[in-house]
C-alpha positions as a LaTeX table, in Angstrom:
\begin{tabular}{lrrr}
\hline
Residue & $x$ (\AA) & $y$ (\AA) & $z$ (\AA) \\
\hline
Met1 & 7.10 & $-10.26$ & $-4.59$ \\
Cys2 & 8.15 & $-8.33$ & $-1.45$ \\
Arg3 & 5.50 & $-5.63$ & $-1.97$ \\
Ser4 & 2.74 & $-8.24$ & $-2.02$ \\
Gln5 & 4.18 & $-9.94$ & 1.08 \\
Val6 & 4.08 & $-6.69$ & 3.04 \\
Asp7 & 0.58 & $-5.87$ & 1.77 \\
Cys8 & $-0.70$ & $-9.33$ & 2.67 \\
Leu9 & 0.78 & $-9.41$ & 6.17 \\
Thr10 & $-0.23$ & $-5.88$ & 7.16 \\
Gly11 & $-3.62$ & $-5.85$ & 5.47 \\
Arg12 & $-2.81$ & $-2.48$ & 3.89 \\
Glu13 & $-1.35$ & $-1.53$ & 0.54 \\
Leu14 & 2.04 & 0.13 & 0.35 \\
Ala15 & 2.14 & 3.49 & $-1.37$ \\
Glu16 & 2.89 & 3.45 & $-5.08$ \\
Gly17 & 6.43 & 4.18 & $-6.14$ \\
Ser18 & 9.77 & 2.83 & $-5.03$ \\
Leu19 & 9.64 & $-0.04$ & $-2.55$ \\
Gln20 & 12.73 & 1.37 & $-0.86$ \\
Glu21 & 10.99 & 4.72 & $-0.29$ \\
Ala22 & 7.83 & 2.99 & 0.95 \\
Leu23 & 9.81 & 0.98 & 3.52 \\
Arg24 & 12.30 & 3.71 & 4.45 \\
Ser25 & 10.47 & 4.91 & 7.56 \\
Gly26 & 10.47 & 1.38 & 8.99 \\
Glu27 & 6.80 & 1.70 & 9.93 \\
Trp28 & 5.64 & $-0.98$ & 7.49 \\
Leu29 & 8.47 & $-3.30$ & 8.50 \\
Cys30 & 7.49 & $-3.00$ & 12.16 \\
Asp31 & 3.90 & $-3.76$ & 11.16 \\
Val32 & 5.12 & $-6.89$ & 9.36 \\
Ala33 & 7.01 & $-8.05$ & 12.46 \\
Asn34 & 3.97 & $-7.36$ & 14.65 \\
Ala35 & 1.74 & $-9.27$ & 12.22 \\
Ile36 & 3.99 & $-12.29$ & 12.62 \\
Lys37 & 4.33 & $-12.01$ & 16.40 \\
Pro38 & 2.06 & $-9.39$ & 17.97 \\
Gly39 & 3.86 & $-6.96$ & 20.26 \\
Ile40 & 7.39 & $-7.89$ & 19.18 \\
Val41 & 7.89 & $-4.22$ & 18.25 \\
Pro42 & 6.03 & $-2.42$ & 21.03 \\
Lys43 & 6.61 & 1.20 & 20.03 \\
Val44 & 6.43 & 2.21 & 16.36 \\
Ala45 & 6.86 & 5.81 & 15.22 \\
Arg46 & 3.92 & 6.37 & 12.84 \\
Ser47 & 3.91 & 8.64 & 9.78 \\
Asp48 & 1.43 & 11.10 & 11.30 \\
Ile49 & 3.76 & 11.65 & 14.27 \\
Leu50 & 6.88 & 11.65 & 12.10 \\
Ser51 & 5.51 & 14.38 & 9.83 \\
Ala52 & 5.24 & 16.78 & 12.79 \\
Met53 & 8.91 & 16.32 & 13.81 \\
Ser54 & 12.00 & 18.20 & 12.74 \\
Glu55 & 13.98 & 16.48 & 10.01 \\
Asn56 & 16.79 & 15.35 & 12.32 \\
Arg57 & 14.40 & 13.94 & 14.89 \\
Arg58 & 12.23 & 12.32 & 12.19 \\
Asn59 & 15.29 & 10.63 & 10.65 \\
Ala60 & 16.36 & 9.35 & 14.07 \\
Arg61 & 12.91 & 7.85 & 14.73 \\
Met62 & 12.77 & 6.26 & 11.28 \\
Arg63 & 16.19 & 4.69 & 11.89 \\
Glu64 & 14.91 & 3.49 & 15.25 \\
Asn65 & 11.92 & 1.81 & 13.55 \\
Ile66 & 14.25 & 0.01 & 11.14 \\
Gly67 & 16.53 & $-1.08$ & 13.98 \\
Gln68 & 13.57 & $-2.43$ & 15.97 \\
Tyr69 & 12.43 & $-4.41$ & 12.93 \\
Val70 & 15.89 & $-5.96$ & 12.46 \\
Asp71 & 16.02 & $-6.79$ & 16.18 \\
Ala72 & 12.58 & $-8.40$ & 15.89 \\
Cys73 & 13.78 & $-10.50$ & 12.94 \\
Ala74 & 16.73 & $-11.70$ & 15.02 \\
Glu75 & 14.40 & $-12.51$ & 17.92 \\
Leu76 & 12.12 & $-14.45$ & 15.57 \\
Gly77 & 15.14 & $-16.53$ & 14.54 \\
Val78 & 15.95 & $-15.17$ & 11.09 \\
Pro79 & 19.58 & $-16.17$ & 10.44 \\
Gln80 & 22.22 & $-13.46$ & 10.96 \\
Arg81 & 23.27 & $-13.68$ & 7.29 \\
Glu82 & 19.76 & $-12.51$ & 6.30 \\
Leu83 & 19.70 & $-9.43$ & 8.53 \\
Phe84 & 20.76 & $-5.95$ & 7.42 \\
Val85 & 22.02 & $-2.72$ & 8.93 \\
Thr86 & 19.86 & 0.40 & 9.08 \\
Ala87 & 21.92 & 2.25 & 6.44 \\
Asp88 & 21.20 & $-0.49$ & 3.89 \\
Leu89 & 17.59 & 0.67 & 3.80 \\
Phe90 & 17.55 & 4.21 & 5.17 \\
Glu91 & 20.42 & 5.48 & 3.00 \\
Asn92 & 19.73 & 2.96 & 0.22 \\
Lys93 & 23.28 & 1.61 & 0.52 \\
Asn94 & 22.36 & $-2.01$ & $-0.21$ \\
Phe95 & 18.67 & $-2.53$ & $-0.84$ \\
Lys96 & 19.32 & $-6.08$ & $-2.10$ \\
Val97 & 20.02 & $-7.25$ & 1.45 \\
Val98 & 16.71 & $-5.72$ & 2.59 \\
Leu99 & 14.90 & $-7.76$ & $-0.09$ \\
Lys100 & 16.92 & $-10.83$ & 0.95 \\
Asn101 & 15.78 & $-10.23$ & 4.53 \\
Leu102 & 12.10 & $-10.03$ & 3.58 \\
Asp103 & 12.42 & $-13.22$ & 1.57 \\
Gly104 & 14.26 & $-14.91$ & 4.44 \\
Leu105 & 11.63 & $-13.81$ & 6.94 \\
Ala106 & 8.85 & $-15.19$ & 4.74 \\
Arg107 & 10.73 & $-18.48$ & 4.35 \\
His108 & 11.47 & $-18.66$ & 8.07 \\
Cys109 & 7.80 & $-18.21$ & 8.98 \\
His110 & 6.79 & $-21.41$ & 7.19 \\
Tyr111 & 7.92 & $-23.57$ & 10.08 \\
Asp112 & 9.95 & $-21.76$ & 12.66 \\
Val113 & 7.62 & $-19.18$ & 14.23 \\
Pro114 & 5.37 & $-20.87$ & 16.79 \\
Gly115 & 1.82 & $-19.57$ & 16.76 \\
Phe116 & 2.09 & $-17.75$ & 13.43 \\
Pro117 & $-1.14$ & $-18.60$ & 11.63 \\
Gly118 & $-0.11$ & $-17.22$ & 8.25 \\
Pro119 & $-0.36$ & $-16.23$ & 5.53 \\
His120 & 2.72 & $-18.20$ & 4.61 \\
Met121 & 4.63 & $-16.83$ & 1.65 \\
Gly122 & 7.92 & $-17.48$ & $-0.06$ \\
Ile123 & 9.62 & $-20.78$ & $-0.68$ \\
Arg124 & 9.88 & $-23.41$ & 2.03 \\
Arg125 & 13.32 & $-24.00$ & 3.40 \\
Lys126 & 15.29 & $-26.92$ & 1.95 \\
Gly127 & 15.56 & $-29.96$ & 4.14 \\
Arg128 & 11.96 & $-29.77$ & 5.33 \\
Lys129 & 9.56 & $-32.49$ & 4.33 \\
Ala130 & 7.14 & $-31.48$ & 1.64 \\
Ala131 & 4.06 & $-33.37$ & 0.52 \\
Pro132 & 5.16 & $-36.58$ & $-1.23$ \\
Ala133 & 4.92 & $-36.58$ & $-4.99$ \\
Ala134 & 2.29 & $-38.82$ & $-6.50$ \\
Val135 & 3.76 & $-41.95$ & $-8.05$ \\
Gly136 & 2.95 & $-42.20$ & $-11.72$ \\
Gly137 & 2.18 & $-38.47$ & $-11.90$ \\
Pro138 & 2.94 & $-36.24$ & $-14.88$ \\
Arg139 & 6.71 & $-36.51$ & $-14.38$ \\
Glu140 & 6.60 & $-40.32$ & $-14.53$ \\
Glu141 & 4.35 & $-40.23$ & $-17.60$ \\
Arg142 & 6.72 & $-37.87$ & $-19.45$ \\
Lys143 & 9.71 & $-40.01$ & $-18.55$ \\
Ala144 & 8.04 & $-43.23$ & $-19.73$ \\
Ser145 & 6.80 & $-41.70$ & $-22.97$ \\
Ala146 & 10.04 & $-40.02$ & $-23.97$ \\
Pro147 & 11.21 & $-41.33$ & $-27.37$ \\
Gly148 & 14.13 & $-43.72$ & $-27.12$ \\
His149 & 13.71 & $-44.18$ & $-23.38$ \\
Phe150 & 13.55 & $-47.81$ & $-22.37$ \\
Thr151 & 13.10 & $-49.32$ & $-18.97$ \\
Ser152 & 13.80 & $-52.90$ & $-17.92$ \\
Asn153 & 10.05 & $-53.57$ & $-18.15$ \\
Ser154 & 9.86 & $-52.48$ & $-21.79$ \\
Leu155 & 12.66 & $-54.75$ & $-23.06$ \\
\hline
\end{tabular}
């Protein structure tokens, strides 16, 4: 689910392999944030620049990308409980919270990011009004036709 969200928002496909490894540089995450609100992450260290750096400097810039993405999520209004720390992704300490963040960001974008045209992904947040269900739809028909189910109209 998260891989397709990132692909859809950025307009590019993530590299094959582990999702954690694909997101580890933070470049794709920054692109996701910029797709939702252009310019929210103004300076992204790209892979072509990162590959020319020493390992220590490259790691620092990748961590910076991840930190900028998390800051962008906070600025967009993603709840604190759905944010993560850089080590969760970069050192693969808790990749579940990274996935929770991506899901939370997708859910948050349904209603709470002014000017975001979409695509909208994920599940809408509870408490928001959804399209009303059709009366007498399939659920009503199943209920009425269930054996042994009687209503006051059928007695």
